[in-house]
N, C-alpha and C positions, 0 to 999 in steps of 0.2 A: 503494499500499500504506499509506503514511503520510500524515498530515494535519499541516500546520503553519500556524498563525494567529498574526499580530502584532496585538495589540489595544492601542488607545491610550486612556488616560484623559485627557481635555482639561484638567481642573482641576489636575492635577499634572505633565501631560506625561510620564507613566509609560507604558512599553511592557510589556504582559503577554503571554506566550507560551504557546500552546496547542500541545502536541504529542500526536498521537493515532495509534493503529494501527486500520486497517480490518479487519485479520485478528483481532487479539485483542480489540478494542474498548476496551483500555487507554488512558488519557489522564492527562497531566501538565499542570498549570498553573504557570508560573514567574512570580513577582512579582505576584500578583493584588491588584487594589484593591477595598476593601470595597464602595465605591459601585457598581461594576460587576459585583456578584455576580450580579444577576438576568440580565445578559447572559451570563455565564459558564455559568449553569446552564441557560439557555435554548439556548445554542449546543451544549452537551454532549447535550441532549435532541435536538436537531435532526440532529446528527452520529451519534446512537446511540452515544455513548462513554460509558464508566463512568470517573469521575474515581478514579485510583489514589492521586496524590500531589499535594501542593502543596509547591512550594520557594520559600522567599524567599532570595534571593542575599545579602542582608544586612538588619540592623536599620534599617527605613526611618524617615525623619523628616518626610517630605513627604506621607505617606498612610497611612491605616490599612490593614493587611494584610487580605484577605479570607479568609485561613485559617480563623479560628474559624467564620464562616458557611458556608463550603464543608465543613468537617468535620462541621458539625451535619446538613447536607443530605445529604451523600454517605458519611459514615464513612471518608473517605479518610485516607491517612497524610499526616504533615507533616514536613518536613525542612528543615534550614537549616545553616549553617557551624557548625563545631565551636566556634569563638570568638564566636559571633554575639551571645551574651547573650540570645537568644530562649529562652523557656521553653515547655513542654509539647510539645516535638518527638518524633517517633518515631525519627528518624535524625538525628545530628549528623554532617555530611559534612565528612571531612578530605582534604587533598590526596592525590590517587592513588586515592580511593574511586571505586566505581563504583555508579551507581543503576539497578537492573535491575527493570523493571515489565513483566511478561510479555515481549514481544518488543521493547521499548523499552530502549534501553541508553545511558546517559549517562555520561560521565567527569567528574570533579570536579577542578578547579584551584583550590587555595588562592591568592586574589589579595588578600591584605589591604592596607590602606593608607587608603582612603576610610573604612572601619571595620575593626576588627580581624578580623571574621569574614566579610569579602567572599570569595564564591566565583564562579568562572566554570564554565559547563556546556558541555561539548563534546558535541554530538550530530550524528551524520553529518558534514556538511561545515560545521557552523554553531557558531559560539561566542555563547552567551548570556552577556554580560559584566556584566550589572547595571551598577553605576556605577564599576567598576574602569577600564573604557576605553569612553569614549563616542566618538562620530564627531567627530575633530578636537579632542577634548577628553578630560577625564576628570572624575570626581566630586571635590568639594572635600574637604579633609581637616579641616574644622572639625567633623566629627561627633564624638561620644564615643570616645575612643581611636584617633582618626585619626592617621595619621604620614605625612608628606609623604615622607620617605625610604624608608620601607617601600612606600609607593604606587609611587614610581618603580622600585624593584626588581621589584615584582610585574609591572608592565607590560613592562619593559624586558627581564626574565629569563625570565618565563614566557609571556608573550603575544606579544610582537612577534617572537621568533625562531621562532614557528610557521610553517608554509607559507603563502605569499603568498596561495593561492586560498581559504583558510577565510574564511567570511563572517563578519562582526562584526555581530551584533544587540544593540544597547545596551539599557540600562534606560531611557534619555531620547533623544529626537531632538536634532538640531542644524540649525537653519535648514531644517526640513522634510525633512532627510535620514533615511531609516529604516534604512538598512543600509550597511556598508562593507565592507572586507576587510582582512586583515592586511597585505597588501602595500602598500595606500593608506596605512594608518595608520602604518607603519614609515616611509614615504617622506614623508609629508605632515602628520602630526600635529605641530602647533607646540609642543606641551607636551613632546614627547619626540624630535623630530627635531633632532639638532644641539645638543641641550640636555644638559649634564652633571647629574649627581645634586646637586651643590651648587647650581647655578643653579635647578633645579626646586624645591629646597628653600627657596630665597631668595624664590621668589614667594609673595606674600601671597594665597592662594587660600581662605583660611578665610571662612566665612559665619556672621554671628551666628545664634545659635539663639533664636528667639523662644518665646512661651509656647505657641503652636500647635505648634511642633516638639517642645518638651518633652512635651506632651501625647500626641503621637503617639509618640513614643519609649516613654513609660511604657506606654501600651496595647500596643504591638507587642512590648515585652518579655515580656508575658505569653504571646504567641502562642498556641498551642492549650491552653496551661495553663488558660485560662478555659472550656473545654468539657469536660464530663464525659461520658466515653465508656467503654465497655468493649472491649478488644481483645486478641487472643492476642498472645504476644511476637512481636517482629518480628526476623526473621533478619538479621544484618549484611549479608547479600548479596541481600536482597530489598526 
């Protein structure tokens, strides 16, 4: 009944996720990369899916979001975290919100720290964690507004207490691994297993922001705002 695809952009090692319904033909793309737009549009056509929404889990500094291109081609909605700093969104997603697209239902968990607006999406038995929680790791906190203490709290208080069997689909791979689960991350992630909040904060996990990253951030802050389009008002529950 449902379709799930994990798509990798090799230049940024970013994972994009396609979720679709065979019944309603509605589809969602999470963290799409601009360079891969032809792939996404071709796959949507091949699977006979209609793109209803694009979600960016946070403001990206390592790739350009495909949201403007996909909006232009499909007229889809655009959503991002409430504090993401991304403009031109149709939905700003806060903790506890739901994203309902026909028969697709996703729950939103605010998981700030890597950036202030990081969100995690829960769909069925899968967590799409963006850069909040990676396999055996997590995103760095050198991004604008990043905060190590907040990041530790998000992972240890919001994600790791979830059921063991929930699958973790991250925004980037680690040593070729594409998927994990909460039980494995709770027991084996070296950044959180047996590490106190103070110890986590003491680690220097910041990364210098180069000119390329600054340019990516500036472009991605515009989000869907660079696309001129007409649409009817969006209901908070749709």
